[in-house]
C-alpha positions in Angstrom: 218.4 120.4 50.6 220.8 122.8 52.6 222.6 122.1 56.1 224.0 124.4 58.7 227.1 123.7 60.1 229.6 125.8 62.3 233.2 126.4 61.0 235.3 124.7 63.1 238.8 124.2 62.7 240.2 120.8 61.1 242.6 120.7 63.8 239.4 120.5 66.4 237.4 118.2 64.2 240.3 115.9 64.6 240.9 116.1 67.8 237.2 115.0 68.3 237.2 112.3 66.2 240.8 111.2 67.9 238.8 111.6 71.1 236.2 109.1 70.3 238.7 106.2 69.6 239.3 103.7 72.0 242.7 104.3 73.8 243.9 101.1 71.7 243.1 102.6 68.6 245.9 102.3 65.8 247.2 105.1 63.2 245.4 102.7 60.9 242.3 103.3 63.0 242.8 107.2 62.8 243.2 107.6 59.3 239.9 105.6 58.5 238.4 108.0 60.5 239.8 110.9 59.2 238.8 109.5 55.5 235.6 108.7 56.1 235.1 112.5 57.6 236.5 113.8 54.6 234.2 111.6 52.2 231.3 112.6 53.9 231.9 116.3 54.0 232.6 116.3 50.6 229.6 114.4 50.0 227.5 116.9 51.9 229.2 119.8 49.7 228.5 118.3 46.3 224.9 117.7 47.5 224.6 121.6 48.8 226.2 122.4 45.2 223.6 120.4 43.5 225.8 118.0 42.3 224.0 114.6 42.8 223.2 111.6 40.3 220.0 109.2 40.3 220.3 106.0 41.8 219.5 104.8 38.2 222.0 106.9 36.9 224.6 104.9 38.9 223.2 101.9 38.2 223.9 102.8 34.0 227.2 103.8 34.9 228.1 100.7 36.5 226.4 98.6 34.2 224.0 97.2 36.6 220.4 99.0 34.9 
């Protein structure tokens, strides 16, 4: 499954994330949003590159199977 994304600068993406936060947001809130965004993008990149794991393999890896 490939997703189409427009290339947007990191600065613009960060500004959009920050603009969505409430005025009372802390630095920790800002960093959390950036961290989550990075992890989601990394996951999508892995998925598009064919790097994926089944639920069963993850359960085995963590001793849950």
